[in-house]
Backbone as CSV, one residue per row, in Angstrom:
resi,resn,N_x,N_y,N_z,CA_x,CA_y,CA_z,C_x,C_y,C_z
1,MET,-2.509,-4.139,-25.882,-3.066,-5.588,-25.694,-4.377,-5.742,-24.697
2,GLU,-4.226,-5.249,-23.648,-5.112,-5.435,-22.407,-5.880,-4.800,-22.974
3,ARG,-6.556,-3.198,-23.555,-7.292,-3.169,-24.103,-8.265,-3.070,-24.959
4,LEU,-7.354,-4.279,-25.974,-8.218,-5.139,-27.015,-8.915,-5.839,-26.460
5,ALA,-8.182,-7.008,-25.538,-8.839,-7.785,-24.542,-10.287,-7.334,-24.405
6,LYS,-9.843,-6.254,-23.419,-11.375,-5.466,-22.885,-12.986,-5.452,-23.679
7,VAL,-12.105,-4.543,-24.710,-13.072,-4.469,-25.747,-13.896,-5.449,-26.402
8,GLU,-12.965,-6.779,-26.720,-13.589,-8.141,-27.027,-14.286,-8.736,-25.828
9,LYS,-14.257,-8.871,-25.328,-14.619,-9.117,-23.794,-16.493,-8.002,-23.544
10,ALA,-16.051,-7.004,-23.543,-17.266,-5.955,-23.874,-18.087,-6.239,-24.701
11,LYS,-17.585,-6.629,-26.146,-18.652,-7.281,-27.085,-19.358,-8.641,-26.923
12,SER,-18.379,-9.556,-26.221,-19.026,-10.859,-25.919,-20.304,-10.658,-24.393
13,LEU,-19.824,-9.655,-23.913,-20.690,-9.072,-22.986,-22.311,-9.092,-23.152
14,LEU,-21.904,-7.723,-24.080,-23.072,-7.673,-24.901,-23.899,-8.559,-25.061
15,ASN,-23.436,-9.525,-25.650,-24.593,-10.770,-26.112,-25.374,-11.295,-25.109
16,ASN,-24.559,-11.442,-24.155,-25.575,-11.565,-22.288,-25.279,-10.990,-21.784
17,THR,-26.634,-9.983,-21.423,-26.860,-8.714,-20.792,-27.273,-9.055,-19.143
18,SER,-27.553,-10.713,-18.520,-27.664,-10.523,-17.288,-25.981,-10.566,-16.871
19,LEU,-25.197,-10.876,-17.514,-23.696,-10.297,-16.902,-23.409,-8.822,-16.528
20,LEU,-23.791,-8.107,-17.274,-23.748,-6.725,-17.281,-24.120,-6.033,-16.271
21,LYS,-24.770,-6.041,-15.469,-25.156,-5.136,-13.826,-24.114,-5.558,-13.046
22,THR,-22.807,-6.719,-13.316,-21.761,-6.609,-12.442,-20.966,-5.948,-12.840
23,LYS,-20.656,-6.655,-14.543,-19.708,-6.578,-14.700,-19.213,-5.079,-15.779
24,GLN,-20.226,-4.160,-15.752,-20.085,-2.903,-16.720,-19.243,-1.994,-16.728
25,ARG,-18.734,-2.258,-15.595,-17.899,-1.042,-15.314,-16.003,-1.206,-15.075
26,ARG,-16.101,-2.467,-15.440,-14.643,-3.051,-15.484,-14.882,-2.925,-17.209
27,PHE,-15.625,-2.986,-18.119,-15.289,-3.046,-19.473,-15.547,-1.628,-19.956
28,PHE,-15.944,-1.677,-20.731,-15.756,-0.082,-21.991,-17.339,-0.428,-22.636
29,ILE,-18.440,-0.548,-21.270,-19.868,-0.728,-21.626,-20.904,0.662,-20.993
30,LYS,-21.590,1.162,-21.279,-22.333,2.052,-20.883,-23.515,1.755,-21.084
31,GLN,-24.587,2.113,-19.941,-26.266,1.783,-20.152,-27.078,2.885,-20.607
32,THR,-27.566,2.656,-21.702,-28.603,3.959,-22.307,-30.241,3.879,-22.258
33,SER,-30.645,2.365,-21.437,-31.521,2.439,-20.677,-31.797,1.743,-19.668
34,LYS,-32.687,1.140,-19.712,-32.710,0.440,-18.292,-32.439,-0.870,-18.547
35,ASP,-32.740,-1.542,-20.265,-32.202,-3.023,-19.801,-31.481,-2.718,-21.808
36,LYS,-30.813,-1.345,-21.630,-29.772,-1.491,-23.300,-28.716,-0.864,-22.596
37,TYR,-27.989,-1.503,-23.419,-26.118,-1.731,-23.153,-25.573,-1.511,-24.956
38,GLU,-24.064,-0.957,-25.145,-23.648,-0.802,-25.710,-22.237,-0.100,-25.579
39,LEU,-20.882,0.073,-26.385,-20.262,0.267,-26.299,-19.474,1.276,-26.317
40,ASP,-18.716,1.941,-25.015,-18.116,3.097,-24.604,-17.331,3.857,-25.054
41,GLN,-17.484,4.681,-26.871,-16.465,4.664,-27.940,-15.688,5.992,-26.722
42,ARG,-16.406,6.532,-26.135,-15.510,7.890,-25.220,-14.449,6.841,-23.962
43,LYS,-14.981,6.045,-23.524,-14.198,5.233,-22.682,-12.507,4.551,-23.164
44,ILE,-13.000,4.080,-24.635,-12.630,3.297,-25.356,-10.993,4.492,-26.041
45,GLU,-11.264,5.547,-26.389,-10.665,6.506,-26.904,-9.332,7.251,-25.390
46,VAL,-10.196,7.260,-24.310,-9.466,7.655,-23.247,-8.475,6.898,-23.548
47,ALA,-8.862,5.534,-23.155,-7.887,4.243,-22.602,-6.582,3.851,-23.847
48,ALA,-6.993,4.017,-25.042,-6.074,4.537,-26.093,-5.159,5.002,-25.311
49,LYS,-5.116,6.544,-25.120,-4.480,7.178,-25.036,-3.093,6.600,-23.664
50,TYR,-3.360,6.212,-23.270,-2.183,4.855,-22.285,-2.312,4.082,-22.629
51,ASP,-2.114,3.906,-23.571,-1.340,2.276,-24.098,0.006,2.784,-24.325
52,GLY,0.747,1.700,-23.744,2.078,1.595,-23.614,2.410,2.412,-22.580
53,PHE,1.792,2.783,-21.668,2.168,3.176,-20.403,2.355,2.639,-19.051
54,LEU,3.414,2.258,-18.016,3.117,1.617,-16.710,3.109,2.677,-15.181
55,ALA,1.775,2.300,-15.265,1.830,3.738,-13.729,1.917,2.513,-12.939
56,ILE,2.891,3.079,-11.719,2.908,2.396,-10.446,2.785,3.851,-9.331
57,ALA,1.767,3.466,-8.352,1.534,4.307,-7.131,2.180,3.509,-6.099
58,THR,2.752,4.168,-5.355,3.787,4.476,-4.087,3.925,5.012,-3.043
59,ASN,3.571,4.982,-1.850,3.731,5.703,-0.539,5.296,5.695,0.210
60,THR,5.872,5.938,-0.720,7.385,5.945,-0.231,8.045,7.487,-0.252
61,SER,8.849,7.652,-0.032,9.994,8.681,-0.101,10.966,8.490,-1.099
62,LEU,11.118,7.359,-1.556,11.831,6.900,-2.220,12.145,7.297,-3.473
63,SER,13.025,7.904,-4.726,13.442,8.212,-5.573,12.378,7.807,-6.931
64,ALA,11.674,8.295,-7.890,11.016,7.404,-8.925,12.148,6.146,-9.483
65,THR,13.370,6.823,-9.631,14.500,5.904,-9.929,14.506,4.741,-9.278
66,THR,14.306,4.649,-8.164,15.037,3.816,-6.841,13.569,2.678,-6.783
67,VAL,12.646,3.045,-7.308,11.075,2.508,-7.420,10.788,2.099,-8.176
68,LEU,11.002,2.667,-9.554,11.318,1.646,-10.999,12.051,0.407,-10.775
69,GLU,13.320,0.664,-10.314,14.140,-0.258,-10.308,14.108,-1.482,-9.539
70,ASN,13.618,-1.432,-8.157,13.068,-2.330,-7.227,11.765,-3.548,-7.850
71,TYR,10.927,-1.914,-8.538,9.576,-3.037,-9.080,10.312,-4.026,-10.150
72,LYS,11.264,-3.748,-10.887,11.836,-4.632,-12.167,12.150,-5.701,-11.013
73,HIS,12.514,-6.101,-9.961,12.977,-7.206,-8.904,12.067,-8.129,-8.986
74,LEU,10.735,-6.806,-8.668,9.974,-8.161,-8.570,9.160,-9.265,-8.934
75,TYR,9.716,-9.679,-9.699,9.343,-11.488,-10.972,10.217,-12.046,-10.042
76,LYS,11.520,-11.751,-9.386,12.429,-12.561,-9.194,11.956,-13.535,-6.978
77,ILE,11.085,-12.106,-6.893,10.561,-12.362,-5.390,9.630,-13.466,-5.785
78,GLU,8.579,-13.011,-6.693,7.338,-13.648,-6.978,7.878,-14.931,-7.776
79,HIS,8.552,-15.263,-8.458,9.161,-16.386,-8.503,10.187,-17.503,-7.786
80,SER,10.284,-17.027,-6.927,11.343,-17.585,-5.526,10.067,-18.438,-4.455
81,PHE,9.319,-17.099,-4.396,7.532,-17.773,-3.798,7.152,-19.395,-4.660
82,ARG,7.053,-18.818,-5.555,6.008,-20.082,-6.344,7.147,-21.473,-6.524
83,THR,8.425,-20.568,-6.495,9.169,-22.889,-6.655,9.261,-22.920,-5.243
84,PHE,9.407,-22.047,-4.269,9.105,-22.499,-2.874,8.341,-23.158,-2.365
85,LYS,6.915,-22.710,-2.931,5.232,-23.257,-2.530,5.537,-24.355,-2.990
86,SER,5.865,-24.249,-4.357,4.980,-25.698,-5.045,6.570,-27.219,-4.713
87,HIS,8.295,-27.127,-4.146,8.428,-27.748,-3.619,8.231,-28.338,-2.220
88,LEU,7.528,-27.580,-1.584,7.303,-28.048,-0.447,5.958,-28.085,-0.013
89,GLU,5.320,-27.884,-0.784,3.821,-28.225,-0.902,3.248,-27.970,0.094
90,THR,3.327,-26.466,0.471,2.537,-25.777,0.911,1.653,-25.303,1.029
91,ARG,0.614,-25.359,2.025,-0.571,-24.391,1.253,-0.575,-22.753,1.080
92,PRO,-1.485,-22.555,-0.094,-1.360,-20.764,-0.042,-0.803,-20.283,0.250
93,MET,-0.272,-19.322,0.694,0.241,-17.747,1.572,-0.270,-16.745,0.571
94,PHE,-0.752,-15.930,1.622,-1.486,-14.528,0.856,-0.723,-13.536,2.046
95,HIS,0.659,-12.710,0.827,1.038,-11.919,1.253,1.024,-10.182,0.581
């Protein structure tokens, strides 16, 4: 789904080339000449191989199973922060 959304965004960016100087790396666009851009089909095919996979990078010595179990509980922590900040009307906290 994310790949398809990026392809659609890339197609819309091709219509507005002024935005491409800064955003072309994030989307599947390649520069063919000074002012010419097109969809990079090779990047799209490479990204398609990883559809459905989730990659998590960590710098801990915990086992992969433990890391994945803890990652699944992350939404509870984020929900708690969101609830805490909205009820107390605190300023934004970045952690």
